[in-house]
C-alpha positions as CSV (number, residue, x, y, z in Angstrom):
1,M,1.6,13.4,10.3
2,G,5.2,12.3,10.8
3,R,4.2,9.8,13.4
4,Q,1.5,8.4,11.1
5,K,3.9,8.1,8.2
6,G,6.4,6.2,10.5
7,R,3.6,3.8,11.5
8,V,2.6,3.2,7.9
9,N,6.3,2.5,6.9
10,A,6.6,0.1,9.9
11,I,3.4,-1.8,8.8
12,L,4.6,-2.0,5.2
13,T,8.0,-3.3,6.3
14,L,6.4,-5.9,8.4
15,L,4.1,-7.0,5.6
16,K,7.0,-7.2,3.1
17,K,8.9,-9.3,5.6
18,T,6.0,-11.6,6.4
19,Y,4.8,-12.0,2.8
20,P,7.9,-11.5,0.7
21,Q,6.5,-13.3,-2.4
22,A,3.1,-11.6,-2.3
23,K,1.8,-10.5,-5.7
24,I,-1.5,-9.4,-7.1
25,V,-2.8,-12.0,-9.4
26,L,-5.4,-9.8,-11.1
27,T,-4.7,-8.9,-14.7
28,Y,-4.8,-5.2,-15.4
29,G,-3.1,-2.7,-17.7
30,N,-3.6,0.6,-15.8
31,T,-4.8,2.0,-12.5
32,W,-8.4,2.3,-13.7
33,E,-8.5,-1.4,-14.7
34,L,-6.9,-2.3,-11.4
35,L,-9.6,-0.5,-9.5
36,V,-12.3,-2.3,-11.5
37,A,-10.7,-5.6,-11.0
38,V,-10.3,-5.1,-7.2
39,I,-13.9,-4.1,-6.8
40,L,-15.0,-7.2,-8.8
41,S,-12.7,-9.4,-6.8
42,A,-14.7,-8.7,-3.6
43,Q,-17.6,-10.5,-5.3
44,C,-15.9,-13.6,-6.8
45,T,-12.5,-15.3,-7.2
46,D,-9.6,-13.6,-8.9
47,V,-9.6,-16.3,-11.6
48,T,-13.2,-15.4,-12.4
49,V,-12.4,-11.7,-12.4
50,N,-9.5,-12.2,-14.8
51,R,-11.8,-14.2,-17.1
52,V,-14.5,-11.4,-17.1
53,T,-12.1,-8.4,-17.2
54,E,-10.3,-9.8,-20.3
55,K,-13.4,-9.2,-22.3
56,L,-14.5,-6.1,-20.3
57,F,-11.2,-4.3,-20.7
58,W,-11.1,-5.1,-24.4
59,K,-14.6,-3.7,-24.9
60,Y,-14.0,-0.7,-22.8
61,P,-10.3,0.2,-23.0
62,T,-10.6,3.7,-21.4
63,L,-12.5,5.4,-18.6
64,D,-14.3,7.5,-21.2
65,D,-15.6,4.3,-22.8
66,Y,-17.2,3.4,-19.4
67,V,-18.8,6.8,-19.2
68,K,-20.3,6.5,-22.6
69,A,-21.6,2.9,-22.1
70,D,-25.3,2.4,-21.8
C-alpha cells in the first residue's frame, strides 16, 4: 500500500504542476450535489449542467428528497 500511496502522491504532484490553475467549474453545495453534477457532465457541457442543476438542487436540496421523488 505504501508504494501505491507514493505513486498517487507523485501523480497528484505532477497534475498540480502541469495544471496549476485547474478548477472545477461545476456549481455545487455539497458532495452529493458534486456527484450528481459530475455524472451529468459526462452527458453534456458544464454550462448546461450548471443551468439544469440550479433548478434541480433547489427542488431537491437533500439526498432524502431524491429518495422520495417520484
